[in-house]
C-alpha positions in Angstrom: 1.8 18.6 -3.5 -1.1 16.3 -4.4 0.0 13.1 -6.1 -2.2 10.7 -7.9 -1.5 7.7 -10.3 -1.7 8.5 -14.0 -4.2 6.0 -15.4 -4.9 7.9 -18.7 -2.9 5.5 -20.8 -3.9 2.3 -19.0 -5.3 -0.5 -21.1 -9.0 -1.3 -20.8 -9.7 -4.3 -18.7 -12.7 -6.4 -19.7 -15.0 -8.7 -17.9 -13.4 -11.6 -19.8 -9.9 -10.5 -18.5 -11.4 -10.8 -15.0 -12.8 -14.2 -15.7 -9.6 -15.5 -17.0 -7.7 -14.2 -13.9 -10.2 -15.7 -11.5 -10.6 -19.0 -13.4 -14.4 -18.7 -13.8 -16.8 -18.0 -16.6 -17.6 -14.3 -17.6 -21.2 -15.1 -16.6 -20.0 -15.8 -13.0 -18.1 -12.4 -13.0 -21.3 -10.7 -14.1 -23.3 -12.4 -11.3 -20.7 -11.2 -8.7 -20.8 -7.6 -10.1 -24.6 -7.5 -10.0 -24.7 -8.8 -6.4 -26.5 -12.1 -7.1 -26.5 -14.4 -4.1 -26.1 -17.7 -6.2 -22.3 -17.5 -6.1 -20.2 -19.5 -3.5 -18.3 -17.3 -1.1 -14.9 -18.6 -2.2 -15.8 -17.9 -5.8 -17.0 -14.4 -5.0 -13.8 -13.6 -3.1 -11.7 -14.9 -6.0 -13.6 -12.7 -8.5 -13.4 -9.7 -6.3 -9.7 -10.2 -5.8 -9.2 -10.4 -9.6 -11.3 -7.3 -10.1 -9.2 -5.3 -7.6 -5.9 -6.7 -9.0 -6.7 -5.8 -12.6 -8.4 -2.5 -11.7 -11.6 -3.5 -13.6 -14.3 -0.9 -13.5 -17.9 -2.2 -14.5 -19.1 -0.1 -17.4 -22.7 0.4 -16.2 -21.6 2.8 -13.4 -19.5 4.8 -15.9 -22.3 5.1 -18.4 -24.7 6.3 -15.7 -22.4 9.1 -14.5 -21.3 10.1 -18.0 -25.0 10.3 -18.9 -25.8 12.4 -15.8 -28.2 9.8 -14.4 -26.0 9.7 -11.3 -25.4 13.1 -9.7 -24.4 12.0 -6.2 -21.6 10.3 -4.4 -20.9 9.0 -0.8 -17.9 9.9 1.2 -16.7 7.3 3.8 -14.7 8.4 6.7 -14.1 7.4 10.3 -13.9 11.0 11.6 -15.3 14.4 10.6 -13.8 16.3 13.5 -10.1 15.9 13.0 -8.7 18.7 10.8 -7.2 16.6 8.0 -10.3 14.6 7.4 -12.7 17.5 7.8 -10.8 19.7 5.4 -10.5 16.9 2.9 -14.2 16.4 3.1 -14.8 20.1 2.6 -12.7 20.0 -0.6 -14.7 17.1 -1.9 -18.0 18.8 -1.1 -16.9 22.2 -2.7 -15.8 20.4 -6.0 -18.9 18.3 -6.1 -21.2 21.2 -5.5 -19.6 23.1 -8.4 -20.3 20.1 -10.6 -23.9 19.9 -9.3 -23.3 16.7 -7.4 -25.0 15.9 -4.0 -22.6 14.5 -1.3 -23.7 12.0 1.4 -21.3 11.4 4.3 -21.2 8.0 6.1 -19.1 7.9 9.2 -17.4 4.5 9.9 -17.2 3.0 13.3 -13.6 3.5 14.5 -13.8 0.4 16.7 -15.5 -2.1 14.5 -14.8 -2.9 10.9 -17.8 -3.3 8.6 -18.3 -6.3 6.3 -19.1 -6.0 2.6 -22.8 -6.2 3.1 -22.8 -3.4 5.6 -20.7 -1.2 3.2 -23.1 -1.9 0.3 -26.0 -1.0 2.6 -24.3 2.4 3.3 -24.4 3.4 -0.4 -27.6 5.1 -1.7 -27.9 2.6 -4.6 -25.8 0.0 -6.3 -22.8 1.5 -8.2 -23.0 4.7 -6.1 -19.6 6.5 -6.6 -17.5 6.6 -3.4 -14.6 8.6 -2.1 -12.9 7.0 1.0 -10.9 9.1 3.3 -8.5 6.3 4.3 -6.1 8.0 6.7 -6.7 5.3 9.3 -7.4 1.6 9.7 -11.2 1.8 9.4 -10.9 3.7 6.1 -8.3 1.3 4.7 -10.5 -1.6 5.6 -13.5 -0.1 3.9 -11.4 0.7 0.8 -10.4 -3.0 0.5 -13.9 -4.3 1.0 -16.1 -1.9 -1.1 -18.1 -3.9 -3.8 -16.4 -4.5 -7.2 -19.3 -2.7 -9.0 -18.5 0.6 -7.0 -16.4 3.3 -8.6 -14.0 4.3 -5.8 -11.3 6.9 -5.3 -9.4 7.2 -2.0 -7.4 9.9 -0.1 -4.6 7.9 1.6 -1.3 8.2 3.4 1.5 8.5 0.9 2.6 5.0 -0.3 5.9 4.1 1.3 7.2 1.7 -1.4 5.4 -1.4 0.1 2.4 -3.0 -1.5 -0.4 -0.3 -1.9 -3.5 -0.6 0.3 -5.6 -1.0 -2.8 -5.5 -1.0 -6.6 -8.2 1.7 -6.6 -7.2 5.2 -7.8 -5.6 7.2 -4.9 -4.4 10.7 -4.0 -2.1 11.8 -1.2 -0.2 14.7 0.2 3.6 14.7 0.8 3.6 14.4 4.6 7.1 13.1 4.5 8.4 16.3 2.9 6.4 18.5 5.2 7.9 16.8 8.3 11.4 17.1 6.9 10.8 20.9 6.4 9.8 21.4 10.0 12.6 19.3 11.4 15.2 21.2 9.2 13.8 24.4 10.5 14.4 23.5 14.1 17.8 22.1 13.4 18.6 25.3 11.5 17.9 27.2 14.7 20.8 25.4 16.3 19.0 22.7 18.2 21.2 19.6 18.4 18.2 17.3 17.8 14.4 17.3 17.6 12.1 15.2 19.7 8.9 13.9 18.1 5.4 13.3 19.4 3.8 11.2 16.7 0.2 10.5 15.9 -1.0 7.0 16.6 0.2 4.5 13.9 -2.9 3.1 12.2 -1.7 1.5 9.0 0.9 -1.1 7.9 2.8 1.6 5.9 5.7 3.5 7.5 4.3 6.7 9.0 5.3 9.4 6.5 5.6 12.2 9.0 7.8 10.1 11.2 9.9 9.2 8.2 10.3 12.8 7.1 11.5 13.7 10.6 14.1 10.9 10.5 15.2 11.9 7.0 16.1 15.4 8.3 17.8 14.1 11.4 19.9 11.7 9.5 20.9 14.2 6.8 22.1 16.4 9.6 23.9 13.7 11.5 21.7 14.6 14.5 20.8 12.2 17.4 17.6 10.2 16.8 15.5 10.3 20.1 12.8 7.6 20.5 9.5 8.4 19.0 6.8 9.1 21.6 3.1 8.7 20.8 1.2 12.0 21.3 -2.3 10.9 20.5 -4.6 13.2 18.5 -5.8 15.8 21.0 -4.5 18.6 23.3 -5.2 16.4 26.2 -3.2 13.4 24.9 -0.4 15.7 23.9 -0.3 17.3 27.3 -0.2 13.9 29.1 2.5 12.5 26.7 4.7 15.6 27.1 4.8 16.2 30.8 7.8 14.1 31.5 9.5 15.0 28.2 9.4 18.8 28.7 10.5 18.4 32.3 13.9 17.3 31.0 15.9 20.5 30.4 18.0 18.8 27.7 15.0 18.7 25.4 15.0 22.0 23.5 12.9 21.3 20.4 9.7 19.3 19.9 7.8 18.4 16.7 4.2 17.4 17.1 2.1 15.2 14.9 -0.6 17.8 14.7 -1.4 21.3 16.1 -3.8 19.9 18.7 -1.0 17.8 20.2 1.3 20.9 20.1 -1.2 23.0 22.1 -1.1 20.3 24.8 2.7 20.2 24.7 2.8 24.0 25.2 0.6 23.7 28.2 2.8 21.0 29.8 5.8 23.1 29.1 4.4 26.2 30.9 3.6 24.0 34.0 7.1 22.7 33.9 8.5 26.2 34.1 9.7 26.2 30.4 9.6 29.3 28.3 8.6 29.1 24.7 10.6 29.8 22.6 13.4 30.9 24.9 14.4 27.5 26.2 12.0 25.2 24.3 10.8 25.4 20.6 7.6 23.6 19.7 6.3 23.0 16.2 3.0 21.6 15.0 1.5 20.1 11.8 -1.5 21.1 9.7 -1.9 24.9 10.5 -5.4 24.7 12.0 -7.1 28.1 12.3 -6.4 28.4 16.0 -2.7 27.9 15.6 -2.1 31.6 14.8 -3.9 32.7 18.0 -2.2 30.5 20.5 0.2 32.2 22.9 2.8 32.1 21.6 1.5 31.7 18.0 2.4 28.2 16.8 4.9 27.5 14.1 3.5 24.7 12.0 3.4 23.1 8.5 0.4 23.9 6.3 -0.9 21.0 4.2 -3.5 21.5 1.3 -6.1 19.0 2.5 -8.9 20.9 0.7 -6.9 20.5 -2.5 -6.6 16.8 -1.8 -10.4 16.6 -1.6 -10.8 18.4 -4.8 -8.2 16.1 -6.4 -10.2 13.1 -5.2 -13.4 14.3 -6.8 -11.6 15.1 -10.1 -10.1 11.5 -10.1 -13.6 10.1 -9.6 -15.0 12.0 -12.5 -12.1 11.0 -14.8 -12.5 7.4 -13.6 -16.1 7.4 -14.8 -15.6 9.8 -17.7 -12.1 9.9 -19.2 -13.0 13.2 -21.0 -13.4 15.0 -17.6 -10.7 17.6 -16.8 -7.5 16.5 -15.1 -7.1 17.4 -11.4 -5.4 20.7 -10.5 -2.2 20.4 -8.5 -2.4 20.9 -4.8 -0.2 23.4 -3.0 3.1 22.3 -1.7 3.6 21.8 2.0 4.4 25.2 3.5 6.4 25.9 6.7 4.6 28.7 8.7 7.1 30.3 11.1 5.5 32.1 14.0 6.5 32.6 17.6 6.8 29.1 19.1 10.2 28.4 17.7 13.6 30.2 18.2 17.3 29.7 18.4 18.9 27.3 20.8 20.4 29.5 23.6 23.2 27.1 24.5 21.6 26.0 27.8 20.2 22.5 28.3 21.8 19.9 26.0 
């Protein structure tokens, strides 16, 4: 499922509303929007905060896109190799191409946060529409700092009830539901509990995959093992799992992604475990290689490409309210293969 805020009935925010919120003149707001340097930093920050808070969108960018003067957009992401980000990017590119838009990709430094000036320099021109893949800290940081005159939509982690990372339009997948599906599957096979190798935590929000795992354990009254960090890659999954799978009381492991699961399976074989006879392993994402591992990996499929298409549709509607509404994404789907099986009654 793709989810996005419905802004179709939202009242129009004007430049005078922003001025009133920030306690400045509307001329000062105009100077901030147009990037004039003759504005004090404190005043600029106050105006930008008011713009974000009210959800103000400068009209000039909207008029450009609606009039087809602007036929390009920039995607900001900190990674183009991880499956989720790469698939989301592919969905954006496919939807943009179908609408005759060019797409530029700008890769953020995962170890250093850009400032506002650097982000503005990354855009092809002032007011360039942007989609931010904000699955991690660099993406969230960029989302918060993009200039006020920039039309922005973001792909984010599902909000957890806390303050959202930005007032910009956002779309997300239901990772929490997906993780609960996988955990319930393993519990349904008779495993007394499910151990979890999580992806690194990178935002202030509760990790939705971890929460979904906990939801299923608590609903079943199952023990809650400590969460272990499995990293992102087969190597980090392998290193994180060596001690875990050597413990014969561990009979089921859910991994934060399929790459981590591949590393867990290698560690299990080295420890003399037999998958799925005495250890079940489930992954997350359904990467193409998952079906060709030995044994083939049980996993959860998420519609990242649909998420990318939704982001592009939201961007078009942000700038042209007459544009078509986004199509729904596919629901998370449990893909049962060979790496999970019934608890045999040995171990725990």
